[in-house]
N, C-alpha and C positions, 0 to 999 in steps of 0.2 A: 924452663922446666925440664928436668931430666927425661931422656927418652926411655930410660929403663925403669923408673920408679916414680910414683906420685905419693906425696905425703899429705894426708888429710887430717885436719883437726876439727872434729865434729862435736857439737855440744850435746851432751847426754844429761838428762835429768827431767825434773817435773816442776810443779809449782813450789815445791819445798826446797828446791835448790838443785845444783848439779855442777858439772865441770866439763872441760873439753878433753876428749880422748883422742889419741893419735892412732891413725891407721895408715899402713904403708901397703901399696899394691903396685904390681907391675903396670906400667902405662900401656894404654891401647890407643891406636890412632883413631881420631875422629870423635872421641868421647866428649860428652858434656858432663857437667857436675852431677846431674841426676843419674847418669850411667854409673858413675863411680860410687855414688850412694847405694845404688842397687847392688853393685858388686860387693860392697861392704856388708850389706844385709845377707847376701848369699853365701859369703865366705867367712866373715869374722863376727858379725853382730846381728844375728837374725831378729833380735828384739828392737833394733833401731827403728824408731817411728818417724815417718815422713809422709806428707800428703802429696799425692800426684794423681793425674788422670790421663790426659791426652798425650803428654810428652811432645807437643807440637806448638807450644806457646799460645794456645787458644783457650784453655780452661782456667788459667790463673791459679791453679791449685798448689803448685810447688814453689810458692814464694818463700824466700829465705834471705839471709844476709850473707853474702859471699865476700870475704875479705873486707867486711864492714859496709858493703854497699847492698842495699835492697835490690834483689834480682830474682829472676826465674831460674831455677836450677836447670831446667830443660833447655834454656836458651843461652846458657853461659858455657862457652867452649873451654875445655881444659887447656888447649894449646894457646889460648889468648890471655891466660892469666900469667902474672909475673912469676918468676922462679921463686921457690921456697914453699913453705907449707900453705895449703889452701884451707882457710878457716871458714867453716860453714856453721852459722848460728841461726836460731829462730828469729822471727821478726820481733824487734824489741818493744814495739808499741802495744802489742796485744798480750794478754795473759798466756803463759805457757801451759799446755796440757801435758805434753811429753815430748822430749827430744826436740825435733824440728817442727812439731805441730803446735800451732797456737790457736787460741779461741778468738775467732774474728766475728763473733755474734754481735759485737757492738755495731758493726756496719749494717747488719740486717735490721737492727732496731732503729737506726737512723733512717734506713730506707722506708720503713713503715710511716715515717712522719712527712715524707715528700708529698706536697699537695698534688692531687691527681691532674692529669691532662683533661682539659675540658673543651672539646670542640663545639662549635655552634651546631644547631640542628642542620642536618644535611639537606641540600636542595633536592628537588625531584630527580635530577639526573646524577645525583651523588657528588662527592667532592672531586674537584679537578685540580691537580697540582702539576707543576713542572719541576724538573730536577733543580733548577735554580732556586725554587722556593724553599727547598729543604737542604740545600748545599751546606749552609753554615752549620746547622746542627747535626748533620750526618756524621761529621768527624767524631762527635762524642759518643755515637752509638758503637764505636769500635771497642769501647771499654770492655775488658774481660773480667773485671772485678778481681784482679789479683791482690788489690789493696796495698800495693807497694807505695803508691802515692800517699795513702793514709799512714803507712809505716814511717815514711821518711819525713812527714810534715812535723816540724818541731813543736808546733802549737799543741799537738796531742802527744807527741813522742816524749817530750820533756816536761809536759805539764798535765798530768793525769786529771787534775781538777777541771780542765777545760772540756773534757769529753761530753758532759751533759749539755753543753751550750754551743758545741762546735761540730758542724757536720763533716768538714774536711773536704779535700780536693775532689775525691771521687764523686761526692754529691753536689759540689759546686758545678761540675760539668753537667750533672743531671738537671739541676735547676736552670742552667744556661740553655740546655737543649730544649726544655719546655718553654722557657720564656721567649726563645727565638723561633719557636714553631709558628708558622703563619696562621694555623687554624686554632691555636690555643687561646682561650678567652679568660683564663684564670690570671690573677695578678699576685705573684709571690714575692714582690719586692720587699714589702714590710716583713713578711715572714722570714726571708733570707737575712734581713738586717737585724731583726729582733730575736729570732729563734734559732737561726743556723750559724750565727757567729761570723758572718762574712768579714766583718770589720777587723777581726783578729788576724786574718791572713795578711802577711806583709810581703807577698809576691816575691819570694826569694827564688822561685822557679825550681826548687829541689824536686817538686813533684813531677814537673815536666821531664827532668833529667832521668828519672828512673822508669818512666812509662814505657813498657815493652811494645805498646802499639803506637808510640811516637805521637801521641795526642798532645797538642800544644795547649796544655791545661791552663797555664797562666795567661799567655797572650790571647788565646782565642775564647776562653771561657771566663776565667776569674776576673780579669781586668774589665772586659765589657760588662760583666754582671755588676761589678762595683760601680761602674759608670751609671748603669740604669738605677741602681739603688740610691746613689747620691743625688741623681737628678730628681728622683721621685720625692726624696726627703728634704732637699735643701734648695733646689733650683727655683728661683722666684718666677721665671718664665714658665716653667712646667706647672707651677701652682696656678698661675694666671690662666694657662691653657685649660686646666681642669675646671676652673671656675666658668670659663666661657662655654666649654662643652658640657658643663654640668655633669662631669664625670670625676670620680675620685678613686684614689688607690685603695685597695682592699686591706683590711686589717689582717694580722696573722690568723685570727680565728675564722674570718670569712674565707681566707684562702684555703684552709683545710676543711671548710664546710661545717664547723661547729657552731657558727652563728649565721643566721640568714642575712643576706644583703639588705633586706627590707627593715630589719630591726637594728642594724648597726647604728652606732651613735656618734660617729666622728665625721660630719659632713665636710669638714675642712681638710681631711686627709688626702 
């Protein structure tokens, strides 16, 4: 990239359409993409809309697509981008509100459907846990909900019709976190299989590649979750174990609490 000038192509428009507009500015040492966007707002396009908050890679607000890759604008250094125009576009998967701002409310609606954490009644001296007990799920708590993984996932990126039945990688790590928690007593396996669309994920690892928190979404969450779901649904040994222990997996309705365990009608599940 030239030391004297940077050339930005920024998408401008709304839900009715738009186009890329080019802005040229003098380069400044140490800038990230968000810095340049702010300078464009200050000097050339005061009506340019973008979403941001912390500028430290922790709020997840400034998600965009930079040269075609879903990224945080505040964590993408200008001097690490290839020479030529830097193309900044809104996330493709979500409806555009204006310029670089997209409507990510789909994710909040999916979050409402996550079956809640259900710990057992606490003992008299309270719960006692060691770090090793929660080590596995702690990685998933680093998620900043930038929704870059949701944006890059082709199951919803290229197939809008999948959205009602597909939770996406951000929520697969949430399900995994809950299922792996040693105190959780809920059973979401049938919910994840039937209602969250886990089977549609073909583990291409594109979500892992764009995660700014470096969460191993595919290897540490989605694949183990798939294994749990498959074991519960198809493993004859697991079926026999449930018979012997007189314990069955919960239906999706039971997992979310809309049907009592006492009145559920599938004793073989």
